[in-house]
N, CA, C and O of each residue as an XYZ file, in Angstrom:
228
protein
N     -19.375     -2.929      3.233
C     -19.252     -2.196      4.013
C     -19.885     -0.803      3.707
O     -19.638     -0.126      2.709
N     -20.812     -0.454      4.803
C     -21.538      0.960      4.506
C     -20.995      2.376      4.446
O     -19.808      2.661      4.607
N     -21.911      3.181      4.216
C     -21.623      4.314      4.492
C     -21.267      4.933      5.431
O     -22.151      4.758      6.269
N     -20.378      5.679      5.916
C     -20.494      6.045      7.624
C     -20.480      7.525      7.675
O     -20.301      8.005      8.794
N     -20.631      8.328      6.697
C     -21.402      9.745      6.629
C     -20.204     10.471      6.960
O     -20.713     11.452      7.502
N     -19.133     10.637      7.000
C     -17.648     10.901      7.753
C     -17.373     10.827      8.816
O     -16.682     11.675      9.379
N     -17.872      9.719      9.417
C     -17.624      9.472     11.042
C     -16.570      8.526     11.026
O     -16.649      7.561     10.267
N     -15.365      8.717     11.942
C     -14.267      7.944     12.377
C     -14.810      6.727     12.402
O     -15.879      6.474     12.956
N     -13.909      5.689     11.639
C     -14.111      4.183     11.930
C     -12.897      3.768     12.780
O     -11.783      4.229     12.533
N     -13.126      2.841     13.844
C     -11.544      2.240     14.611
C     -12.328      1.047     14.862
O     -13.483      0.816     15.220
N     -11.211      0.307     14.525
C     -11.103     -1.407     14.418
C      -9.763     -1.359     14.585
O      -8.917     -0.503     14.325
N      -9.723     -2.587     15.136
C      -7.889     -3.006     15.905
C      -8.099     -4.422     14.639
O      -9.085     -5.156     14.582
N      -7.063     -4.479     13.873
C      -6.630     -5.730     13.001
C      -5.597     -5.792     13.101
O      -4.867     -4.958     13.636
N      -5.170     -7.209     12.407
C      -3.814     -7.525     12.803
C      -3.203     -7.973     11.571
O      -3.686     -7.499     10.542
N      -2.205     -8.816     11.454
C      -1.556     -9.693     10.292
C      -1.618     -8.654      8.514
O      -1.101     -7.581      8.204
N      -2.513     -9.650      7.708
C      -2.978     -9.214      6.609
C      -3.826     -8.148      6.468
O      -3.681     -7.316      5.572
N      -4.929     -8.100      7.497
C      -6.027     -7.242      7.355
C      -5.189     -5.748      7.499
O      -5.346     -4.875      6.646
N      -4.393     -5.583      8.530
C      -3.792     -4.427      8.649
C      -2.745     -4.393      7.656
O      -2.372     -3.261      7.347
N      -2.329     -5.113      7.232
C      -1.408     -4.867      6.008
C      -2.038     -3.986      5.004
O      -1.504     -2.964      4.574
N      -3.390     -4.502      4.593
C      -3.963     -4.053      3.624
C      -4.415     -2.792      3.642
O      -4.460     -1.817      2.892
N      -4.825     -3.190      5.022
C      -6.192     -1.390      5.289
C      -4.745     -0.211      5.561
O      -4.915      0.980      5.823
N      -3.558     -0.786      5.443
C      -2.478      0.556      5.784
C      -2.136      1.094      4.203
O      -1.845      2.239      3.859
N      -2.297     -0.348      3.204
C      -1.866     -0.006      1.767
C      -2.848      0.783      1.293
O      -2.553      1.619      0.438
N      -4.104      0.674      1.727
C      -4.867      1.177      1.054
C      -4.768      3.238      1.578
O      -4.680      4.255      0.889
N      -4.851      2.968      3.258
C      -4.362      4.451      3.582
C      -3.407      5.161      2.799
O      -3.537      6.301      2.353
N      -2.423      4.381      2.667
C      -1.227      4.978      2.008
C      -1.415      5.699      0.671
O      -0.889      6.772      0.374
N      -2.399      4.823     -0.251
C      -3.067      5.355     -1.116
C      -3.595      6.876     -1.194
O      -3.316      7.880     -1.850
N      -4.326      6.588     -0.378
C      -4.929      8.054      0.028
C      -4.084      9.120      0.452
O      -4.474     10.279      0.595
N      -2.715      8.645      0.688
C      -2.186     10.054      1.281
C      -0.699     10.494      0.384
O       0.145     11.362      0.604
N      -0.897      9.002     -1.189
C      -0.398      9.786     -2.538
C       1.084      8.343     -2.193
O       1.941      8.054     -3.028
N       1.000      7.897     -1.212
C       2.664      6.924     -1.113
C       2.255      5.478     -1.894
O       1.289      4.743     -1.687
N       3.025      5.390     -2.576
C       2.889      3.882     -3.439
C       3.691      2.726     -2.771
O       4.285      2.933     -1.713
N       3.714      1.411     -3.432
C       4.191      0.594     -2.212
C       5.713      0.854     -2.807
O       6.575      0.904     -1.930
N       6.083      0.993     -3.907
C       7.681      0.765     -4.111
C       8.131      1.925     -3.302
O       9.272      1.641     -2.938
N       7.803      3.079     -2.846
C       8.283      4.080     -2.141
C       8.836      3.794     -0.461
O       9.492      4.484      0.319
N       8.149      2.290     -0.353
C       8.204      1.360      1.304
C       9.445      0.482      1.249
O      10.446      0.606      1.954
N       9.200     -0.523      0.200
C      10.289     -1.026     -0.185
C      11.582     -1.001      0.398
O      12.406     -0.101      0.234
N      11.745     -2.125      1.153
C      13.489     -1.827      1.604
C      14.337     -2.996      1.313
O      15.561     -3.056      1.427
N      13.555     -3.884      0.937
C      14.528     -5.100      0.979
C      14.849     -5.528     -0.642
O      13.916     -5.847     -1.379
N      16.087     -5.506     -1.066
C      16.357     -5.620     -2.452
C      16.479     -7.037     -2.777
O      17.422     -7.173     -3.556
N      15.907     -8.172     -2.499
C      15.912     -9.631     -2.971
C      14.865     -9.999     -3.606
O      14.793    -11.111     -4.128
N      13.710     -8.942     -3.660
C      12.371     -9.254     -4.283
C      12.502     -8.534     -5.491
O      13.403     -7.816     -5.924
N      11.115     -8.977     -6.060
C      10.671     -8.614     -7.461
C      10.305     -7.310     -7.248
O      10.576     -6.505     -8.139
N       9.679     -6.883     -6.137
C       9.033     -5.499     -6.219
C      10.097     -4.629     -5.628
O       9.806     -4.017     -4.601
N      11.020     -4.524     -6.025
C      12.068     -3.386     -5.846
C      11.926     -2.369     -7.382
O      11.681     -2.617     -8.563
N      12.208     -1.242     -6.647
C      12.529     -0.078     -7.910
C      13.063     -0.571     -9.036
O      12.306     -0.541    -10.006
N      14.264     -1.069     -9.228
C      15.419     -1.630     -9.855
C      14.489     -2.245    -11.107
O      14.352     -1.896    -12.279
N      13.820     -3.509    -10.166
C      13.076     -4.302    -11.258
C      11.840     -3.675    -12.066
O      11.609     -3.930    -13.248
N      11.065     -2.802    -11.244
C       9.858     -2.044    -11.487
C      10.667     -1.017    -12.968
O      10.188     -0.852    -14.090
N      11.484     -0.690    -12.626
C      11.943      0.030    -13.752
C      12.699     -0.782    -14.726
O      12.725     -0.074    -15.733
N      13.410     -2.020    -15.012
C      14.230     -2.525    -16.026
C      12.677     -3.499    -16.607
O      12.688     -4.136    -17.660
N      11.643     -3.436    -15.826
C      10.114     -4.332    -16.860
C       9.433     -3.260    -16.803
O       8.298     -3.469    -16.374
N       9.632     -2.290    -17.035
C       8.571     -1.065    -17.328
C       7.442     -1.099    -16.904
O       6.531     -0.672    -17.613
N       7.152     -1.693    -15.444
C       6.020     -2.171    -14.813
C       5.146     -1.032    -14.034
O       3.964     -1.247    -13.767
N       5.774      0.158    -13.694
C       5.311      1.518    -13.016
C       4.450      2.385    -14.304
O       5.022      2.757    -15.329
N       2.805      2.642    -13.992
C       1.866      2.890    -14.297
C       2.253      4.689    -14.564
O       1.925      5.329    -13.565
N       2.611      5.208    -15.220
C       2.668      6.601    -15.629
C       1.793      7.321    -16.086
O       2.044      8.491    -16.375
């Protein structure tokens, strides 16, 4: 990917690529993955992160 000199980039994506781009945009907006976790049955829950001290502070 080259430098775009501040120009807006518009591209239609789907699937994993869309999730990945949204994830990176969230970082730019100060949002971390854990703030979006809604299911409590996986490893990436706030409780599990706290239990295993996995959050970088």
